[in-house]
Biopython code that builds the backbone (N, CA, C, O; Angstrom):
import numpy as np
from Bio.PDB.StructureBuilder import StructureBuilder

atoms = [
    (1, "UNK", "N", (0.811, -1.155, -0.119)),
    (1, "UNK", "CA", (0.070, -0.099, 0.137)),
    (1, "UNK", "C", (0.951, 1.198, -0.144)),
    (1, "UNK", "O", (2.058, 1.208, 0.394)),
    (2, "UNK", "N", (0.558, 2.393, -0.997)),
    (2, "UNK", "CA", (1.531, 3.454, -0.884)),
    (2, "UNK", "C", (1.733, 4.252, -0.009)),
    (2, "UNK", "O", (0.629, 4.786, 0.097)),
    (3, "UNK", "N", (2.518, 4.817, 0.861)),
    (3, "UNK", "CA", (2.862, 5.655, 1.849)),
    (3, "UNK", "C", (3.147, 6.869, 1.823)),
    (3, "UNK", "O", (2.919, 7.684, 2.718)),
    (4, "UNK", "N", (3.677, 7.065, 0.769)),
    (4, "UNK", "CA", (4.114, 8.695, 0.588)),
    (4, "UNK", "C", (3.497, 9.229, -0.738)),
    (4, "UNK", "O", (3.170, 8.546, -1.709)),
    (5, "UNK", "N", (3.406, 10.510, -0.602)),
    (5, "UNK", "CA", (2.861, 11.201, -1.934)),
    (5, "UNK", "C", (3.183, 10.780, -2.917)),
    (5, "UNK", "O", (2.317, 10.560, -3.763)),
    (6, "UNK", "N", (4.587, 10.497, -3.200)),
    (6, "UNK", "CA", (5.115, 10.227, -4.405)),
    (6, "UNK", "C", (4.754, 8.784, -4.822)),
    (6, "UNK", "O", (4.369, 8.467, -5.948)),
    (7, "UNK", "N", (4.944, 7.874, -3.678)),
    (7, "UNK", "CA", (4.388, 6.408, -4.178)),
    (7, "UNK", "C", (2.780, 6.624, -4.610)),
    (7, "UNK", "O", (2.331, 6.025, -5.587)),
    (8, "UNK", "N", (2.124, 7.336, -3.975)),
    (8, "UNK", "CA", (0.489, 7.493, -4.082)),
    (8, "UNK", "C", (0.446, 7.766, -5.529)),
    (8, "UNK", "O", (-0.109, 6.981, -6.298)),
    (9, "UNK", "N", (1.116, 9.051, -5.998)),
    (9, "UNK", "CA", (1.092, 9.571, -7.436)),
    (9, "UNK", "C", (1.725, 8.461, -8.440)),
    (9, "UNK", "O", (1.212, 8.297, -9.547)),
    (10, "UNK", "N", (2.684, 7.816, -8.087)),
    (10, "UNK", "CA", (3.153, 6.805, -9.165)),
    (10, "UNK", "C", (2.214, 5.752, -9.103)),
    (10, "UNK", "O", (1.983, 5.185, -10.170)),
    (11, "UNK", "N", (1.562, 5.326, -7.994)),
    (11, "UNK", "CA", (0.380, 4.265, -8.129)),
    (11, "UNK", "C", (-0.505, 4.736, -9.231)),
    (11, "UNK", "O", (-0.826, 4.037, -10.192)),
    (12, "UNK", "N", (-0.921, 6.108, -9.004)),
    (12, "UNK", "CA", (-2.066, 6.755, -9.692)),
    (12, "UNK", "C", (-1.689, 6.593, -11.111)),
    (12, "UNK", "O", (-2.441, 6.033, -11.909)),
    (13, "UNK", "N", (-0.289, 7.179, -11.509)),
    (13, "UNK", "CA", (-0.058, 6.957, -12.878)),
    (13, "UNK", "C", (0.005, 5.578, -13.496)),
    (13, "UNK", "O", (-0.247, 5.371, -14.683)),
    (14, "UNK", "N", (0.358, 4.639, -12.619)),
    (14, "UNK", "CA", (0.284, 3.260, -13.147)),
    (14, "UNK", "C", (-1.206, 2.782, -13.531)),
    (14, "UNK", "O", (-1.525, 2.295, -14.615)),
    (15, "UNK", "N", (-1.933, 2.983, -12.591)),
    (15, "UNK", "CA", (-3.535, 2.822, -12.864)),
    (15, "UNK", "C", (-3.831, 3.583, -13.987)),
    (15, "UNK", "O", (-4.296, 2.933, -14.923)),
    (16, "UNK", "N", (-3.695, 4.759, -14.158)),
    (16, "UNK", "CA", (-4.315, 5.545, -15.366)),
    (16, "UNK", "C", (-3.591, 4.863, -16.417)),
    (16, "UNK", "O", (-4.447, 4.431, -17.188)),
    (17, "UNK", "N", (-2.394, 4.543, -16.842)),
    (17, "UNK", "CA", (-1.844, 3.955, -17.907)),
    (17, "UNK", "C", (-2.521, 2.548, -18.179)),
    (17, "UNK", "O", (-2.748, 2.134, -19.316)),
    (18, "UNK", "N", (-2.770, 1.973, -17.211)),
    (18, "UNK", "CA", (-3.649, 0.625, -17.278)),
    (18, "UNK", "C", (-4.898, 0.738, -17.704)),
    (18, "UNK", "O", (-5.405, -0.123, -18.423)),
    (19, "UNK", "N", (-5.555, 1.853, -17.293)),
    (19, "UNK", "CA", (-6.912, 2.190, -18.024)),
    (19, "UNK", "C", (-6.886, 2.565, -19.306)),
    (19, "UNK", "O", (-7.671, 2.092, -20.129)),
    (20, "UNK", "N", (-5.999, 3.433, -19.593)),
    (20, "UNK", "CA", (-5.978, 4.126, -21.190)),
    (20, "UNK", "C", (-5.494, 2.911, -22.047)),
    (20, "UNK", "O", (-5.767, 2.936, -23.247)),
    (21, "UNK", "N", (-4.820, 1.878, -21.551)),
    (21, "UNK", "CA", (-4.382, 0.818, -22.523)),
    (21, "UNK", "C", (-5.222, -0.361, -22.572)),
    (21, "UNK", "O", (-4.984, -1.301, -23.330)),
    (22, "UNK", "N", (-6.242, -0.320, -21.737)),
    (22, "UNK", "CA", (-7.176, -1.646, -21.770)),
    (22, "UNK", "C", (-7.652, -1.871, -23.105)),
    (22, "UNK", "O", (-7.930, -0.887, -23.790)),
    (23, "UNK", "N", (-7.769, -2.885, -23.511)),
    (23, "UNK", "CA", (-8.335, -3.388, -24.710)),
    (23, "UNK", "C", (-9.382, -4.453, -24.247)),
    (23, "UNK", "O", (-8.980, -5.501, -23.741)),
    (24, "UNK", "N", (-10.591, -4.231, -24.395)),
    (24, "UNK", "CA", (-11.699, -5.262, -23.889)),
    (24, "UNK", "C", (-11.848, -6.507, -24.519)),
    (24, "UNK", "O", (-11.839, -6.389, -25.745)),
    (25, "UNK", "N", (-11.971, -7.569, -24.148)),
    (25, "UNK", "CA", (-11.845, -8.802, -24.881)),
    (25, "UNK", "C", (-13.347, -9.169, -25.129)),
    (25, "UNK", "O", (-14.192, -9.361, -24.254)),
    (26, "UNK", "N", (-13.522, -9.230, -26.475)),
    (26, "UNK", "CA", (-15.193, -9.446, -27.088)),
    (26, "UNK", "C", (-15.741, -10.778, -26.411)),
    (26, "UNK", "O", (-16.961, -10.903, -26.299)),
    (27, "UNK", "N", (-14.813, -11.865, -25.917)),
    (27, "UNK", "CA", (-15.448, -12.986, -25.244)),
    (27, "UNK", "C", (-15.794, -12.672, -23.904)),
    (27, "UNK", "O", (-16.510, -13.482, -23.317)),
    (28, "UNK", "N", (-15.442, -11.708, -23.344)),
    (28, "UNK", "CA", (-16.109, -11.144, -21.839)),
    (28, "UNK", "C", (-17.283, -10.363, -21.936)),
    (28, "UNK", "O", (-17.857, -9.968, -20.921)),
    (29, "UNK", "N", (-17.734, -10.080, -23.211)),
    (29, "UNK", "CA", (-19.082, -9.457, -23.253)),
    (29, "UNK", "C", (-20.140, -10.244, -22.895)),
    (29, "UNK", "O", (-20.145, -11.412, -23.284)),
    (30, "UNK", "N", (-21.110, -9.792, -22.172)),
    (30, "UNK", "CA", (-22.350, -10.654, -21.805)),
    (30, "UNK", "C", (-23.339, -10.140, -22.665)),
    (30, "UNK", "O", (-23.366, -8.983, -23.083)),
    (31, "UNK", "N", (-24.343, -11.239, -22.980)),
    (31, "UNK", "CA", (-25.442, -11.078, -23.824)),
    (31, "UNK", "C", (-26.559, -10.132, -23.357)),
    (31, "UNK", "O", (-27.342, -10.801, -22.683)),
    (32, "UNK", "N", (-26.865, -9.144, -23.420)),
    (32, "UNK", "CA", (-27.758, -8.228, -23.028)),
    (32, "UNK", "C", (-29.162, -8.715, -22.649)),
    (32, "UNK", "O", (-29.741, -8.291, -21.648)),
    (33, "UNK", "N", (-29.719, -9.674, -23.536)),
    (33, "UNK", "CA", (-30.962, -10.137, -23.398)),
    (33, "UNK", "C", (-30.794, -11.310, -22.409)),
    (33, "UNK", "O", (-31.897, -11.685, -22.012)),
    (34, "UNK", "N", (-29.759, -12.013, -21.881)),
    (34, "UNK", "CA", (-29.752, -13.063, -21.344)),
    (34, "UNK", "C", (-29.557, -12.285, -19.750)),
    (34, "UNK", "O", (-30.089, -12.735, -18.735)),
    (35, "UNK", "N", (-28.822, -11.232, -19.773)),
    (35, "UNK", "CA", (-28.916, -10.330, -18.585)),
    (35, "UNK", "C", (-30.120, -9.847, -18.135)),
    (35, "UNK", "O", (-30.478, -9.873, -16.957)),
    (36, "UNK", "N", (-30.834, -9.349, -19.182)),
    (36, "UNK", "CA", (-32.136, -8.917, -18.780)),
    (36, "UNK", "C", (-33.023, -9.814, -18.312)),
    (36, "UNK", "O", (-33.810, -9.481, -17.425)),
    (37, "UNK", "N", (-33.022, -10.952, -18.790)),
    (37, "UNK", "CA", (-33.864, -12.172, -18.475)),
    (37, "UNK", "C", (-33.543, -12.663, -17.071)),
    (37, "UNK", "O", (-34.429, -12.856, -16.239)),
    (38, "UNK", "N", (-32.436, -12.830, -16.867)),
    (38, "UNK", "CA", (-31.873, -13.248, -15.700)),
    (38, "UNK", "C", (-32.212, -12.192, -14.457)),
    (38, "UNK", "O", (-32.645, -12.603, -13.381)),
    (39, "UNK", "N", (-32.012, -11.054, -14.679)),
    (39, "UNK", "CA", (-32.250, -9.974, -13.725)),
    (39, "UNK", "C", (-33.768, -10.025, -13.370)),
    (39, "UNK", "O", (-34.228, -10.057, -12.228)),
    (40, "UNK", "N", (-34.470, -10.026, -14.542)),
    (40, "UNK", "CA", (-36.017, -10.327, -14.242)),
    (40, "UNK", "C", (-36.567, -11.303, -13.409)),
    (40, "UNK", "O", (-37.511, -11.213, -12.624)),
    (41, "UNK", "N", (-35.650, -12.505, -13.767)),
    (41, "UNK", "CA", (-36.269, -13.709, -12.954)),
    (41, "UNK", "C", (-35.544, -13.631, -11.326)),
    (41, "UNK", "O", (-36.093, -14.077, -10.318)),
    (42, "UNK", "N", (-34.465, -13.094, -11.354)),
    (42, "UNK", "CA", (-34.243, -12.694, -9.686)),
    (42, "UNK", "C", (-35.220, -11.709, -9.156)),
    (42, "UNK", "O", (-35.556, -11.876, -7.984)),
    (43, "UNK", "N", (-35.700, -10.785, -9.763)),
    (43, "UNK", "CA", (-36.713, -9.834, -9.098)),
    (43, "UNK", "C", (-38.091, -10.809, -9.074)),
    (43, "UNK", "O", (-38.889, -10.703, -8.143)),
    (44, "UNK", "N", (-38.224, -11.408, -9.761)),
    (44, "UNK", "CA", (-39.594, -12.387, -9.634)),
    (44, "UNK", "C", (-39.367, -13.210, -8.421)),
    (44, "UNK", "O", (-40.245, -13.195, -7.558)),
    (45, "UNK", "N", (-38.210, -13.986, -8.231)),
    (45, "UNK", "CA", (-38.177, -14.865, -7.201)),
    (45, "UNK", "C", (-38.039, -14.256, -6.038)),
    (45, "UNK", "O", (-38.353, -14.888, -5.030)),
    (46, "UNK", "N", (-37.591, -13.030, -5.928)),
    (46, "UNK", "CA", (-37.509, -12.022, -4.606)),
    (46, "UNK", "C", (-38.800, -11.901, -4.089)),
    (46, "UNK", "O", (-39.137, -12.163, -2.934)),
    (47, "UNK", "N", (-39.678, -11.390, -5.219)),
    (47, "UNK", "CA", (-41.143, -11.072, -4.828)),
    (47, "UNK", "C", (-41.826, -12.288, -4.464)),
    (47, "UNK", "O", (-42.749, -12.190, -3.656)),
    (48, "UNK", "N", (-41.484, -13.557, -4.987)),
    (48, "UNK", "CA", (-42.260, -14.780, -4.706)),
    (48, "UNK", "C", (-41.846, -15.117, -3.133)),
    (48, "UNK", "O", (-42.631, -15.597, -2.315)),
    (49, "UNK", "N", (-40.562, -14.798, -2.887)),
    (49, "UNK", "CA", (-40.009, -15.270, -1.403)),
    (49, "UNK", "C", (-40.692, -14.327, -0.364)),
    (49, "UNK", "O", (-41.078, -14.718, 0.737)),
    (50, "UNK", "N", (-40.812, -12.946, -0.857)),
    (50, "UNK", "CA", (-41.629, -12.026, -0.110)),
    (50, "UNK", "C", (-43.017, -12.417, 0.255)),
    (50, "UNK", "O", (-43.472, -12.483, 1.396)),
    (51, "UNK", "N", (-43.668, -12.683, -0.934)),
    (51, "UNK", "CA", (-45.233, -13.252, -0.568)),
    (51, "UNK", "C", (-45.304, -14.353, 0.169)),
    (51, "UNK", "O", (-46.069, -14.440, 1.129)),
    (52, "UNK", "N", (-44.477, -15.341, -0.229)),
    (52, "UNK", "CA", (-44.403, -16.799, 0.645)),
    (52, "UNK", "C", (-44.044, -16.392, 2.080)),
    (52, "UNK", "O", (-44.408, -17.141, 2.986)),
    (53, "UNK", "N", (-43.471, -15.453, 2.325)),
    (53, "UNK", "CA", (-43.144, -15.020, 3.710)),
    (53, "UNK", "C", (-44.441, -14.288, 4.586)),
    (53, "UNK", "O", (-44.719, -14.369, 5.782)),
    (54, "UNK", "N", (-44.971, -13.693, 3.691)),
    (54, "UNK", "CA", (-46.214, -12.927, 4.219)),
    (54, "UNK", "C", (-47.228, -14.034, 4.290)),
    (54, "UNK", "O", (-48.043, -13.890, 5.201)),
    (55, "UNK", "N", (-47.361, -15.054, 3.579)),
    (55, "UNK", "CA", (-48.262, -16.139, 3.601)),
    (55, "UNK", "C", (-47.907, -16.864, 5.070)),
    (55, "UNK", "O", (-48.756, -17.120, 5.923)),
    (56, "UNK", "N", (-46.765, -17.085, 5.162)),
    (56, "UNK", "CA", (-46.306, -17.836, 6.326)),
    (56, "UNK", "C", (-46.835, -17.204, 7.693)),
    (56, "UNK", "O", (-47.311, -17.788, 8.667)),
    (57, "UNK", "N", (-46.628, -15.920, 7.498)),
    (57, "UNK", "CA", (-46.873, -14.903, 8.624)),
    (57, "UNK", "C", (-48.303, -15.098, 8.857)),
    (57, "UNK", "O", (-48.622, -15.106, 10.046)),
    (58, "UNK", "N", (-49.136, -15.240, 8.097)),
    (58, "UNK", "CA", (-50.624, -14.932, 8.146)),
    (58, "UNK", "C", (-50.851, -16.427, 8.645)),
    (58, "UNK", "O", (-51.501, -16.481, 9.689)),
    (59, "UNK", "N", (-50.460, -17.630, 8.128)),
    (59, "UNK", "CA", (-50.665, -19.003, 8.715)),
    (59, "UNK", "C", (-50.250, -18.944, 10.176)),
    (59, "UNK", "O", (-51.078, -19.394, 10.968)),
    (60, "UNK", "N", (-49.155, -18.484, 10.653)),
    (60, "UNK", "CA", (-48.881, -18.788, 12.021)),
    (60, "UNK", "C", (-49.709, -17.872, 12.731)),
    (60, "UNK", "O", (-50.131, -18.310, 13.801)),
    (61, "UNK", "N", (-50.139, -16.429, 12.343)),
    (61, "UNK", "CA", (-51.240, -15.846, 13.067)),
    (61, "UNK", "C", (-52.509, -16.564, 13.379)),
    (61, "UNK", "O", (-53.138, -16.588, 14.437)),
    (62, "UNK", "N", (-52.770, -17.178, 12.170)),
    (62, "UNK", "CA", (-54.047, -18.014, 12.310)),
    (62, "UNK", "C", (-53.951, -19.240, 13.261)),
    (62, "UNK", "O", (-54.985, -19.789, 13.643)),
    (63, "UNK", "N", (-52.951, -19.598, 13.576)),
    (63, "UNK", "CA", (-52.463, -20.821, 14.407)),
    (63, "UNK", "C", (-52.046, -22.052, 13.879)),
    (63, "UNK", "O", (-51.856, -23.091, 14.511)),
    (64, "UNK", "N", (-51.868, -21.786, 12.210)),
    (64, "UNK", "CA", (-51.522, -23.205, 11.635)),
    (64, "UNK", "C", (-49.991, -23.571, 12.211)),
    (64, "UNK", "O", (-49.065, -22.771, 12.349)),
    (65, "UNK", "N", (-49.987, -24.928, 12.492)),
    (65, "UNK", "CA", (-48.712, -25.399, 13.202)),
    (65, "UNK", "C", (-47.702, -25.638, 11.975)),
    (65, "UNK", "O", (-48.050, -25.866, 10.816)),
    (66, "UNK", "N", (-46.457, -25.547, 12.425)),
    (66, "UNK", "CA", (-45.189, -25.682, 11.446)),
    (66, "UNK", "C", (-45.336, -27.042, 10.529)),
    (66, "UNK", "O", (-44.854, -27.078, 9.397)),
    (67, "UNK", "N", (-45.986, -28.073, 11.061)),
    (67, "UNK", "CA", (-45.975, -29.254, 10.281)),
    (67, "UNK", "C", (-46.971, -29.089, 9.032)),
    (67, "UNK", "O", (-46.748, -29.676, 7.974)),
    (68, "UNK", "N", (-48.109, -28.233, 9.225)),
    (68, "UNK", "CA", (-48.796, -28.137, 8.055)),
    (68, "UNK", "C", (-48.189, -27.025, 7.184)),
    (68, "UNK", "O", (-48.300, -27.202, 5.971)),
    (69, "UNK", "N", (-47.572, -25.919, 7.595)),
    (69, "UNK", "CA", (-46.841, -25.032, 6.757)),
    (69, "UNK", "C", (-45.800, -25.727, 5.786)),
    (69, "UNK", "O", (-45.695, -25.638, 4.563)),
    (70, "UNK", "N", (-44.985, -26.526, 6.811)),
    (70, "UNK", "CA", (-43.972, -27.354, 6.136)),
    (70, "UNK", "C", (-44.672, -28.195, 4.905)),
    (70, "UNK", "O", (-44.243, -28.056, 3.760)),
    (71, "UNK", "N", (-45.590, -28.929, 5.151)),
    (71, "UNK", "CA", (-46.247, -29.678, 3.988)),
    (71, "UNK", "C", (-46.603, -28.928, 2.990)),
    (71, "UNK", "O", (-46.461, -29.347, 1.842)),
    (72, "UNK", "N", (-47.086, -27.788, 3.223)),
    (72, "UNK", "CA", (-47.601, -26.838, 2.184)),
    (72, "UNK", "C", (-46.542, -26.159, 1.462)),
    (72, "UNK", "O", (-46.778, -25.594, 0.394)),
    (73, "UNK", "N", (-45.553, -26.179, 1.910)),
    (73, "UNK", "CA", (-44.329, -25.194, 1.355)),
    (73, "UNK", "C", (-43.459, -26.562, 0.658)),
    (73, "UNK", "O", (-42.548, -26.225, -0.099)),
    (74, "UNK", "N", (-43.620, -27.762, 0.811)),
    (74, "UNK", "CA", (-42.660, -28.792, 0.324)),
    (74, "UNK", "C", (-41.499, -29.057, 1.260)),
    (74, "UNK", "O", (-40.422, -29.365, 0.748)),
    (75, "UNK", "N", (-41.590, -28.979, 2.433)),
    (75, "UNK", "CA", (-40.484, -29.415, 3.528)),
    (75, "UNK", "C", (-41.184, -30.223, 4.596)),
    (75, "UNK", "O", (-42.371, -30.544, 4.632)),
    (76, "UNK", "N", (-40.176, -30.501, 5.501)),
    (76, "UNK", "CA", (-40.830, -30.826, 6.777)),
    (76, "UNK", "C", (-41.342, -29.670, 7.682)),
    (76, "UNK", "O", (-40.983, -28.527, 7.398)),
    (77, "UNK", "N", (-42.193, -29.892, 8.802)),
    (77, "UNK", "CA", (-42.293, -28.750, 9.617)),
    (77, "UNK", "C", (-41.261, -28.235, 10.368)),
    (77, "UNK", "O", (-41.292, -27.081, 10.796)),
    (78, "UNK", "N", (-40.252, -29.076, 10.585)),
    (78, "UNK", "CA", (-39.081, -28.745, 11.492)),
    (78, "UNK", "C", (-38.237, -27.710, 10.438)),
    (78, "UNK", "O", (-37.764, -26.651, 10.850)),
    (79, "UNK", "N", (-38.114, -28.141, 9.058)),
    (79, "UNK", "CA", (-37.100, -27.355, 8.203)),
    (79, "UNK", "C", (-38.055, -26.034, 7.815)),
    (79, "UNK", "O", (-37.459, -25.016, 7.462)),
    (80, "UNK", "N", (-39.525, -26.016, 7.869)),
    (80, "UNK", "CA", (-40.138, -24.817, 7.710)),
    (80, "UNK", "C", (-39.918, -23.648, 9.086)),
    (80, "UNK", "O", (-39.683, -22.442, 9.015)),
    (81, "UNK", "N", (-40.072, -24.410, 10.155)),
    (81, "UNK", "CA", (-39.887, -23.754, 11.439)),
    (81, "UNK", "C", (-38.489, -23.024, 11.419)),
    (81, "UNK", "O", (-38.470, -21.817, 11.662)),
    (82, "UNK", "N", (-37.325, -23.693, 11.144)),
    (82, "UNK", "CA", (-36.107, -23.434, 10.821)),
    (82, "UNK", "C", (-35.755, -22.309, 10.008)),
    (82, "UNK", "O", (-34.824, -21.545, 10.261)),
    (83, "UNK", "N", (-36.628, -22.218, 8.891)),
    (83, "UNK", "CA", (-36.201, -20.986, 7.872)),
    (83, "UNK", "C", (-36.957, -19.875, 8.053)),
    (83, "UNK", "O", (-36.580, -18.773, 7.654)),
    (84, "UNK", "N", (-38.214, -20.091, 8.739)),
    (84, "UNK", "CA", (-39.053, -18.897, 8.963)),
    (84, "UNK", "C", (-39.525, -18.514, 10.183)),
    (84, "UNK", "O", (-40.145, -17.458, 10.311)),
    (85, "UNK", "N", (-39.302, -19.260, 11.109)),
    (85, "UNK", "CA", (-39.718, -18.850, 12.573)),
    (85, "UNK", "C", (-39.133, -17.366, 13.049)),
    (85, "UNK", "O", (-39.844, -16.528, 13.604)),
    (86, "UNK", "N", (-37.739, -17.179, 12.745)),
    (86, "UNK", "CA", (-37.119, -15.738, 12.980)),
    (86, "UNK", "C", (-37.601, -14.653, 12.146)),
    (86, "UNK", "O", (-37.483, -13.487, 12.524)),
    (87, "UNK", "N", (-38.160, -14.972, 10.988)),
    (87, "UNK", "CA", (-38.787, -14.012, 10.052)),
    (87, "UNK", "C", (-40.268, -13.522, 10.239)),
    (87, "UNK", "O", (-40.792, -12.438, 9.982)),
    (88, "UNK", "N", (-40.788, -14.734, 10.794)),
    (88, "UNK", "CA", (-42.282, -14.285, 11.245)),
    (88, "UNK", "C", (-42.565, -13.531, 12.315)),
    (88, "UNK", "O", (-43.531, -12.769, 12.349)),
    (89, "UNK", "N", (-41.711, -13.698, 13.299)),
    (89, "UNK", "CA", (-41.878, -13.223, 14.805)),
    (89, "UNK", "C", (-41.906, -11.626, 14.721)),
    (89, "UNK", "O", (-42.028, -10.956, 15.747)),
]
sb = StructureBuilder()
sb.init_structure("model")
sb.init_model(0)
sb.init_chain("A")
sb.init_seg("    ")
for serial, (resi, resn, name, xyz) in enumerate(atoms, 1):
    if name == "N":
        sb.init_residue(resn, " ", resi, " ")
    sb.init_atom(name, np.array(xyz, "f"), 0.0, 1.0, " ", f" {name:<3s}", serial, name[0])
structure = sb.get_structure()
C-alpha cells in the first residue's frame, strides 16, 4: 500500500496507464438479453419469496402448526420452522 505522496502519485499514474491501454476482450461481453432475463427472474424470485413469507406469517397468526406449513411449502415442519420462525416473529 502506498505511503508517501510520491508513491501514491506513481501508483495513480500506473493505474491511469493501465486504464488508458485497456483493450476489452469481446469474449468477456455478456449477452444483454440474457442479463435482462436473468435480472427479471431474480426480481420475480424475490417477490415470490416475500409473498411466501407474508403467507407464512398469516398462517402462523391463524394458528397453523409448522407441520402443516411445511407440508404446504414442500418441506418438513421442522425445516419450515427453522427457515421462517425468526422471520415471522
